[in-house]
C-alpha positions in Angstrom: -137.3 -2.9 -29.4 -139.9 -5.4 -30.5 -139.2 -9.2 -30.5 -141.6 -9.9 -33.3 -144.4 -11.0 -31.0 -147.5 -8.9 -30.5 -147.5 -7.0 -27.2 -144.1 -8.2 -26.2 -141.0 -6.1 -25.8 -137.5 -7.6 -26.3 -135.2 -7.3 -23.3 -132.5 -4.7 -23.8 -129.6 -7.1 -23.0 -126.3 -7.2 -24.9 -126.2 -10.3 -27.1 -129.8 -11.3 -26.3 -130.9 -11.9 -29.9 -127.8 -13.9 -30.7 -128.3 -16.0 -27.6 -131.9 -16.6 -28.4 -131.1 -17.5 -32.0 -128.4 -20.0 -30.8 -130.6 -21.5 -28.1 -133.5 -21.9 -30.5 -131.4 -23.6 -33.1 -130.0 -26.1 -30.5 -133.5 -26.7 -29.2 -134.9 -27.2 -32.7 -132.4 -29.9 -33.5 -133.0 -31.6 -30.2 -136.8 -31.6 -30.6 -136.6 -32.5 -34.3 -134.6 -35.7 -33.4 -137.2 -36.7 -30.9 -140.1 -36.0 -33.2 -138.6 -37.8 -36.2 -137.6 -40.8 -34.1 -141.1 -41.0 -32.6 -142.7 -40.6 -36.1 -140.4 -43.4 -37.4 -142.1 -45.7 -34.9 -145.6 -44.4 -34.9 -146.2 -43.7 -38.6 -145.7 -47.3 -39.8 -147.5 -48.6 -36.7 -150.7 -47.0 -37.9 -150.7 -49.7 -40.6 -152.6 -51.8 -38.0 -155.5 -49.3 -38.5 -155.2 -49.8 -42.2 -155.7 -53.5 -41.8 -158.8 -53.0 -39.7 -160.4 -50.2 -41.7 -159.4 -51.1 -45.3 -157.7 -54.5 -45.6 -158.0 -54.5 -49.4 -155.8 -51.3 -49.5 -153.5 -52.3 -46.7 -150.7 -53.5 -49.0 -150.6 -50.2 -50.9 -150.9 -48.1 -47.7 -147.9 -50.1 -46.3 -145.9 -49.0 -49.3 -146.8 -45.3 -48.6 -145.8 -45.7 -45.0 -142.6 -47.5 -45.8 -141.5 -44.7 -48.2 -142.2 -42.0 -45.6 -140.4 -44.1 -42.9 -137.4 -44.4 -45.2 -137.3 -40.6 -45.5 -137.5 -40.3 -41.7 -134.4 -42.5 -41.5 -132.5 -40.3 -43.9 -133.6 -37.1 -42.0 -132.6 -38.7 -38.7 -129.1 -39.5 -40.1 -128.7 -35.9 -41.3 -129.7 -34.5 -37.9 -126.8 -36.4 -36.4 -124.3 -34.7 -38.6 -122.3 -31.5 -38.1 -124.6 -29.4 -40.2 -127.7 -30.4 -38.2 -128.6 -26.9 -37.1 -128.5 -25.6 -40.7 -130.4 -28.6 -42.2 -133.0 -29.2 -39.5 -135.7 -26.7 -40.6 -135.8 -27.8 -44.3 -135.5 -31.4 -43.4 -138.4 -31.2 -40.9 -140.4 -29.3 -43.6 -139.7 -32.2 -46.0 -140.6 -34.8 -43.4 -143.8 -33.0 -42.6 -144.8 -32.6 -46.2 -144.1 -36.3 -46.9 -146.2 -37.3 -43.8 -149.1 -35.2 -44.9 -148.9 -36.3 -48.5 -149.0 -39.9 -47.5 -152.0 -39.4 -45.2 -153.8 -37.3 -47.8 -153.2 -40.0 -50.5 -154.6 -42.6 -48.2 -157.6 -40.4 -47.4 -158.2 -39.9 -51.1 -158.3 -43.7 -51.7 -160.6 -44.1 -48.7 -163.3 -41.8 -50.0 -161.7 -38.4 -50.2 -163.2 -35.7 -48.0 -165.6 -38.2 -46.5 -162.8 -40.2 -45.0 -161.8 -39.8 -41.4 -158.2 -40.3 -42.3 -157.8 -36.5 -42.5 -157.4 -36.8 -38.7 -153.8 -37.9 -39.2 -153.1 -34.4 -40.4 -154.5 -33.0 -37.2 -151.9 -35.1 -35.3 -149.2 -33.6 -37.5 -150.4 -30.1 -36.8 -150.4 -30.8 -33.1 -146.9 -32.2 -33.1 -145.3 -29.2 -35.0 -147.2 -26.8 -32.7 -146.3 -28.4 -29.4 -142.8 -30.0 -29.9 -141.0 -27.9 -32.6 -139.8 -24.3 -31.7 -140.7 -22.8 -35.1 -140.5 -19.2 -36.0 -144.2 -17.9 -36.1 -144.0 -17.2 -39.8 -142.5 -20.7 -40.5 -145.3 -22.3 -38.4 -148.0 -20.4 -40.3 -146.4 -21.4 -43.7 -146.2 -25.0 -42.7 -149.8 -25.1 -41.5 -150.9 -23.6 -44.8 -148.8 -26.2 -46.6 -150.5 -29.0 -44.7 -154.0 -27.8 -45.5 -153.1 -27.1 -49.1 -151.6 -30.6 -49.6 -154.6 -32.3 -48.2 -157.0 -30.1 -50.1 -155.2 -30.3 -53.4 -154.8 -34.1 -53.4 -158.4 -34.7 -52.6 -159.7 -32.1 -55.0 -157.7 -33.8 -57.7 -159.0 -37.2 -56.8 -162.7 -36.4 -56.1 -163.4 -32.8 -56.9 -165.2 -30.4 -54.6 -168.2 -31.3 -52.5 -170.1 -30.3 -49.3 -168.2 -33.1 -47.5 -165.0 -31.1 -47.7 -166.3 -28.4 -45.3 -165.9 -30.4 -42.1 -162.3 -31.6 -42.5 -161.2 -28.2 -43.8 -162.9 -26.5 -40.9 -161.1 -28.7 -38.4 -157.8 -28.4 -40.2 -158.0 -24.6 -40.3 -159.0 -24.4 -36.6 -156.1 -26.7 -35.7 -153.7 -24.6 -37.8 -154.8 -21.5 -35.9 -154.2 -23.2 -32.5 -150.9 -24.5 -33.7 -149.7 -21.0 -34.6 -150.9 -19.6 -31.3 -149.1 -22.4 -29.5 -145.9 -21.6 -31.4 -146.2 -17.9 -30.6 -146.9 -18.6 -26.9 -143.9 -20.9 -26.7 -141.7 -18.3 -28.3 -142.8 -15.6 -25.9 -142.2 -17.9 -22.9 -138.7 -18.9 -24.2 -137.7 -15.3 -24.7 -138.9 -14.4 -21.2 -137.1 -17.3 -19.6 -133.9 -16.5 -21.5 -134.1 -12.9 -20.4 -134.5 -13.9 -16.8 -131.5 -16.3 -17.1 -129.3 -13.7 -18.7 -130.2 -11.1 -16.1 -129.4 -13.6 -13.3 -126.1 -14.4 -14.9 -125.3 -10.7 -15.2 -126.3 -10.2 -11.6 -124.1 -13.1 -10.5 -121.1 -11.7 -12.3 -121.6 -8.3 -10.7 -121.9 -10.0 -7.3 -118.7 -11.9 -7.9 -116.9 -8.7 -8.9 -118.3 -7.0 -5.8 -117.2 -9.9 -3.6 -113.7 -9.8 -5.1 -113.6 -6.1 -4.4 -114.7 -6.7 -0.8 -112.0 -9.3 -0.3 -109.3 -7.0 -1.7 -110.6 -4.2 0.6 -110.4 -6.4 3.7 -106.9 -7.6 2.7 -105.7 -4.1 2.2 -107.2 -2.8 5.4 -105.9 -5.8 7.3 -102.3 -5.1 6.1 -102.7 -1.4 7.0 -103.9 -2.3 10.5 -101.2 -4.8 11.3 -98.4 -2.2 11.4 -99.8 0.1 14.0 -101.0 -2.8 16.2 -97.5 -4.4 16.0 -96.0 -1.1 17.0 -98.5 -0.8 19.9 -97.8 -4.3 21.3 -94.0 -3.7 21.6 -94.2 -0.7 24.0 -96.9 -2.4 26.1 -94.7 -5.5 26.6 -91.8 -3.2 27.6 -94.1 -1.5 30.2 -95.1 -4.8 31.6 -91.4 -5.8 32.0 -90.4 -2.5 33.6 -93.4 -1.6 35.7 -92.9 -2.3 39.4 -96.5 -1.6 40.4 -98.3 -5.0 40.2 -101.7 -3.3 39.7 -100.4 -1.4 36.7 -98.7 -4.5 35.4 -102.1 -6.3 35.3 -103.6 -3.4 33.4 -100.7 -3.3 30.9 -100.9 -7.1 30.5 -104.6 -6.9 29.7 -103.9 -4.1 27.2 -101.2 -6.1 25.5 -103.3 -9.2 25.5 -106.2 -7.4 23.9 -103.9 -5.7 21.4 -102.6 -9.2 20.5 -106.1 -10.4 20.2 -107.0 -7.5 17.9 -104.0 -8.4 15.8 -105.3 -11.9 15.6 -108.7 -10.6 14.5 -107.0 -8.6 11.8 -105.3 -11.8 10.7 -108.7 -13.5 10.7 -109.8 -10.9 8.1 -107.0 -12.1 6.0 -108.1 -15.7 6.6 -111.6 -14.7 5.4 -110.1 -13.6 2.1 -108.2 -16.9 1.9 -111.4 -18.8 2.8 -113.4 -17.2 0.0 -110.6 -17.9 -2.4 -110.5 -21.5 -1.3 -107.0 -21.3 0.1 -107.7 -21.4 3.8 -106.2 -24.5 5.4 -106.4 -26.1 8.9 -103.0 -25.9 10.4 -102.9 -28.0 13.6 -99.9 -27.8 15.9 -99.2 -29.2 19.4 -100.3 -26.5 21.7 -101.8 -25.7 25.1 -105.5 -25.0 25.0 -105.7 -24.3 28.7 -103.1 -21.5 28.4 -104.9 -20.0 25.4 -108.2 -19.9 27.3 -106.5 -18.5 30.4 -105.1 -15.6 28.3 -108.6 -14.9 26.9 -110.0 -14.9 30.5 -107.3 -12.5 31.7 -107.9 -10.2 28.7 -111.6 -10.0 29.5 -111.3 -9.5 33.3 -111.0 -5.6 33.2 -114.1 -5.3 31.1 -116.0 -7.8 33.4 -114.8 -6.0 36.5 -116.2 -2.7 35.3 -119.6 -4.4 35.2 -119.0 -6.2 38.5 -119.2 -9.6 36.7 -117.3 -12.3 38.4 -115.2 -14.0 35.7 -113.8 -17.4 36.7 -111.8 -20.2 35.1 -112.0 -23.9 36.1 -110.1 -26.9 34.9 -107.9 -25.1 32.4 -104.6 -26.3 34.0 -105.8 -30.0 33.7 -106.1 -29.9 29.9 -103.3 -31.8 28.1 -101.4 -30.5 25.2 -102.8 -31.8 21.9 -102.8 -30.8 18.2 -105.2 -28.0 17.2 -105.2 -24.8 15.2 -104.7 -22.1 17.9 -105.7 -18.9 15.8 -108.9 -20.5 14.6 -109.9 -22.1 17.9 -109.1 -18.8 19.7 -111.6 -17.0 17.5 -114.3 -19.5 18.5 -113.5 -19.3 22.2 -113.2 -15.5 22.2 -116.6 -15.1 20.6 -118.2 -17.5 23.1 -116.5 -15.6 26.0 -117.4 -12.2 24.6 -121.0 -13.1 24.2 -121.2 -14.6 27.7 -119.9 -11.4 29.2 -122.1 -9.2 27.0 -125.3 -11.0 27.8 -124.7 -11.6 31.6 -126.4 -9.0 33.8 -124.2 -6.6 35.8 -123.1 -8.3 39.1 -123.4 -11.8 37.6 -120.9 -14.5 37.1 -119.3 -16.2 34.1 -117.3 -19.4 34.4 -115.0 -20.8 31.7 -114.8 -24.5 32.4 -112.8 -27.0 30.4 -112.3 -30.7 30.8 
């Protein structure tokens, strides 16, 4: 699907053309306001050049500039209204034609094709090519209008001559570069919009995937809670009924690890809450020393199999204070698990608190 520019393919994205049209219209109005406001200041200020170059004509030239400036004011007011997007192209066309007509009349009175005042039209061509996001066809038509206006006024005032070749050559060359600038800007804006729309689409897909992942974790967590809860109950009964102290320690470690696994499952649910922005810190008055002691006891069987000496120091001296036990347990359990994991067999791990 072509986008109207040579060698460029339009991205096959739903709503791309409508988005590009809407964005171009908004940009056109924004740039048109800036250009007209700038011209309202600059066009009359060039009267200082009139005073220096042709003081005898400065009064008449001031009238020309004042009339064009008055049109700028009307255009600027219209561009502030609700119909700005619809009116902007014809209004800028009108303002451009008035600017060129004024410059061409002054050039005609300054000697016609021999006058350097035609350079003002080069500025106009530059401005419409660089600042205004025209459609390529509109930019070409406007460029032809500028050249035709200048040529027509000066032919009417002075007739044809060899002196007309230089200004027309420069005007024609500037018109070509203006159209190329408009075309290049259009290609760049289409490419940028395509990238932005693709990024927005990718972000939406990532959000949907993230929501699906959160729902999956929540569902799996709920399904795991039931068998873990049923496992912990019998283990606690075995601990209460078993006379063999050695087996009691094993059952207690199994129960502690089952409870820890249950808390990890709850942590998955907390992850879903965190991503939804609903996870809150819930501090309560609790015993950190006891919590750390349970973690150490749960890790002892695994450490013993690797002949790692697991010790605790200072846990009984910790006072009770407010903290969030489930969340702090996750932190401490990860630290202890990594310590055991990365300690060589036969080594020692000490959990010290103060």
